[in-house]
N, C-alpha and C positions, 0 to 999 in steps of 0.2 A: 417232847421226848424224841419224836421221830427226827427232828432237825438236829437236836443235841447229839443223838447217837448215830447220826448219818445212816438212818435205816430206810431211806426212800425206796430202795430196791425191793423192799417187802411188798410194796403195792403192785409190783409186776409178777410176783410169785403166787401161783394158785393156792399153795399151802397156807398163805397168809390172807385168805379171803376175808377174814373177819376184820382186818384193818380197813379194807375198802368199804365193807359194810358199816363199820363204825363211822367212818368219814361221811358216808352217804346219810346215815341216820342223823348225825350232828348237823349236816347241811339242811336236811328236811326240817328239823326242829328250829334251827336258826331262821330259815325262811318263814316258817309259820309264826314264830314269836316276834320277829323284828321287821318282817316285810308284809306278809298277808294280813295278819291281825290288825296292825295299826292302819294300813292303807285301805282295806275294804271290809274286813270281817266285822268290825265293830259297827260300822254304818249299816251293813247288810242285816245284822241281827237286830239293830234298833228299828229298822224300817221293814222288817219281815212281816208278811201276812200269814206265814205258817211257821211260827217259831218252834212248835213241837217237832215238825219234820226236820227243820234245820238242826235242832239240837240232837235229834236221833242220828242224823248224818254225821255230825261232829263226834258223837259217841262211837259210831262204827269206825270212823277214820282213826280215832284215838286207840281203839282196841287193836286195829290192824297194825298201827305203829308200835303198840306195846308188845305184840307178838314178835314183830321184827326186832325190837330192842332186846327182848328176852333171848331170841336165837343168836343175836350178835354177841350178847354178853356171855352166853354159854360157849359159843365158839371162841371168843377171846380168852376165856378162862382155860378152855381145853388147849388152845394154841399156846398160851403162855406156859402151860405145864408140859408141853411136848406131847400131848395126846393126839394131836392132829398132824 
């Protein structure tokens, strides 16, 4: 949509912070799903001597990313409706 609407300038505007946050969030999830997980996370979890600690760490990271995703979604909704 950004390309189709020629809205690249929005990434440079502070009022559209949520677009940069959304891009960063998608990039993090992309890297986790398609780079980190297949390359080393599966092997690390299979060979782990402390799987409980590794799982706890993954849950904490997931919760942090979920809070970031919620803030980004709320900011995008507010920005799309002109509230920000």
